[in-house]
Backbone as numpy.savetxt, mean C-alpha at the origin, in Angstrom:
# Nx Ny Nz CAx CAy CAz Cx Cy Cz
10.39 -9.44 -13.62 9.55 -8.27 -13.62 10.44 -7.03 -13.62
10.19 -6.12 -14.50 10.94 -4.87 -14.55 10.15 -3.78 -13.85
10.76 -3.12 -12.89 10.13 -2.01 -12.20 10.92 -0.75 -12.51
10.23 0.22 -13.07 10.89 1.49 -13.38 10.68 2.44 -12.20
11.75 2.86 -11.61 11.70 3.75 -10.47 12.57 4.95 -10.78
12.00 6.14 -10.62 12.75 7.37 -10.87 13.86 7.54 -9.84
14.76 8.47 -10.10 15.91 8.68 -9.21 15.49 8.86 -7.76
14.55 9.76 -7.51 14.13 10.04 -6.14 13.01 9.12 -5.70
12.26 8.59 -6.63 11.11 7.76 -6.29 11.53 6.51 -5.52
12.58 5.87 -5.88 13.04 4.67 -5.20 13.33 4.94 -3.73
13.97 6.05 -3.44 14.27 6.38 -2.05 13.01 6.65 -1.27
12.03 7.33 -1.87 10.81 7.63 -1.13 10.02 6.36 -0.86
10.04 5.39 -1.77 9.33 4.14 -1.55 9.98 3.39 -0.40
11.32 3.30 -0.39 11.99 2.59 0.69 11.81 3.30 2.02
11.65 4.61 2.00 11.42 5.32 3.26 10.03 5.03 3.81
9.12 4.49 2.98 7.77 4.16 3.41 7.65 2.70 3.85
8.74 1.96 3.76 8.78 0.58 4.22 8.86 0.57 5.74
8.03 -0.22 6.37 7.98 -0.29 7.83 8.44 -1.68 8.26
9.24 -1.74 9.30 9.62 -3.03 9.88 8.82 -3.18 11.17
7.93 -4.19 11.19 7.09 -4.43 12.36 7.29 -5.88 12.80
7.70 -6.06 14.04 8.00 -7.40 14.56 8.99 -8.13 13.67
9.97 -7.40 13.13 11.00 -8.00 12.30 10.57 -8.31 10.88
9.34 -7.91 10.50 8.84 -8.20 9.15 8.64 -6.90 8.37
9.13 -6.86 7.13 8.92 -5.65 6.31 7.44 -5.53 5.91
6.91 -4.32 5.99 5.51 -4.07 5.63 5.44 -2.79 4.81
4.43 -2.74 3.96 4.22 -1.54 3.17 2.71 -1.40 2.93
2.27 -0.19 2.85 0.86 0.11 2.63 0.47 -0.17 1.18
-0.78 -0.53 0.99 -1.30 -0.72 -0.37 -1.24 0.59 -1.16
-1.26 1.71 -0.46 -1.13 3.01 -1.14 0.26 3.15 -1.78
1.28 2.66 -1.08 2.64 2.69 -1.61 2.76 1.76 -2.81
2.15 0.57 -2.71 2.17 -0.37 -3.83 1.52 0.27 -5.06
0.38 0.92 -4.86 -0.31 1.59 -5.98 0.58 2.68 -6.58
1.24 3.44 -5.74 2.12 4.52 -6.21 3.30 3.95 -7.00
3.93 2.92 -6.45 5.11 2.33 -7.08 4.79 1.76 -8.46
3.65 1.07 -8.56 3.29 0.43 -9.83 2.38 1.29 -10.69
2.16 2.52 -10.26 1.34 3.49 -11.00 -0.04 2.91 -11.31
-0.69 2.40 -10.26 -2.02 1.84 -10.36 -2.96 2.66 -9.48
-4.27 2.53 -9.76 -5.24 3.15 -8.87 -5.29 2.32 -7.60
-5.43 2.99 -6.47 -5.45 2.29 -5.18 -6.57 1.26 -5.13
-7.73 1.60 -5.68 -8.85 0.66 -5.64 -8.53 -0.62 -6.41
-7.68 -0.54 -7.43 -7.28 -1.73 -8.19 -6.39 -2.64 -7.35
-5.52 -2.04 -6.55 -4.65 -2.82 -5.67 -5.49 -3.51 -4.60
-6.43 -2.79 -4.01 -7.30 -3.38 -3.00 -8.12 -4.54 -3.57
-8.62 -4.36 -4.79 -9.40 -5.41 -5.43 -8.53 -6.64 -5.67
-7.30 -6.44 -6.12 -6.39 -7.56 -6.36 -6.09 -8.32 -5.07
-5.94 -7.59 -3.96 -5.69 -8.24 -2.67 -6.90 -9.06 -2.26
-8.10 -8.51 -2.43 -9.32 -9.23 -2.07 -9.51 -10.48 -2.92
-9.01 -10.47 -4.14 -9.21 -11.60 -5.07 -8.13 -12.68 -4.94
-7.14 -12.47 -4.10 -6.10 -13.48 -3.92 -6.71 -14.77 -3.38
-6.30 -15.86 -3.94 -6.79 -17.16 -3.47 -5.78 -17.74 -2.49
-5.90 -17.28 -1.25 -5.02 -17.74 -0.17 -5.89 -18.09 1.02
-5.40 -18.93 1.93 -6.16 -19.26 3.13 -6.48 -18.01 3.95
-7.63 -18.00 4.60 -8.04 -16.84 5.40 -6.99 -16.46 6.44
-6.39 -17.45 7.07 -5.38 -17.19 8.10 -4.20 -16.40 7.52
-3.73 -16.79 6.32 -2.64 -16.07 5.66 -3.08 -14.64 5.33
-4.28 -14.51 4.81 -4.82 -13.21 4.43 -4.89 -12.28 5.64
-5.39 -12.79 6.76 -5.51 -11.97 7.97 -4.16 -11.51 8.50
-3.14 -12.39 8.43 -1.81 -12.05 8.94 -1.07 -11.09 8.02
-1.30 -11.20 6.71 -0.48 -10.45 5.76 -1.16 -9.27 5.10
-2.45 -9.16 5.23 -3.17 -8.06 4.59 -4.12 -7.40 5.57
-3.60 -6.98 6.70 -4.43 -6.33 7.72 -4.92 -4.98 7.22
-6.21 -4.71 7.38 -6.72 -3.39 6.96 -6.18 -2.29 7.87
-5.99 -1.16 7.29 -5.53 0.02 8.02 -6.18 1.24 7.39
-6.14 2.35 8.07 -6.66 3.57 7.49 -5.70 4.70 7.79
-5.69 5.66 6.88 -4.86 6.85 7.06 -5.71 8.07 6.77
-5.29 9.20 7.26 -5.99 10.44 6.99 -5.37 11.09 5.76
-6.22 11.39 4.79 -5.76 11.97 3.53 -6.36 13.36 3.38
-5.52 14.31 3.01 -6.01 15.68 2.81 -6.36 15.87 1.34
-7.59 16.29 1.08 -8.08 16.55 -0.27 -7.56 17.92 -0.73
-7.61 18.19 -2.05 -7.13 19.49 -2.55 -7.84 20.69 -1.91
-9.10 20.51 -1.49 -9.84 21.62 -0.87 -9.52 21.78 0.61
-8.61 20.96 1.15 -8.21 21.05 2.55 -8.98 20.10 3.46
-10.06 19.52 2.95 -10.84 18.57 3.74 -10.01 17.32 4.01
-10.13 16.77 5.21 -9.39 15.55 5.55 -10.39 14.41 5.68
-10.05 13.28 5.05 -10.90 12.10 5.11 -10.05 10.89 5.48
-10.69 9.84 6.03 -9.98 8.60 6.32 -10.12 7.70 5.10
-9.01 7.14 4.68 -9.01 6.23 3.54 -8.45 4.89 4.00
-9.17 3.82 3.64 -8.73 2.48 4.02 -7.69 2.00 3.05
-6.77 1.21 3.57 -5.76 0.60 2.70 -5.62 -0.86 3.03
């Protein structure tokens, strides 16, 4: 798989990588940004994975973040 990452883009993606309990984690928002996809497409792909429920629960925990809209309004977005 070839991933095209701009000079600064690669550093910003790695800065969004989180290590939790010794395991690397990243938000679906970061995945969407890196692969230049719509976030809803990434979420749909995660939901369509054919994996055991236990694996899904451990590896794809839902989270939410506060996102500021262009008009200044802040909303919670699930990832």
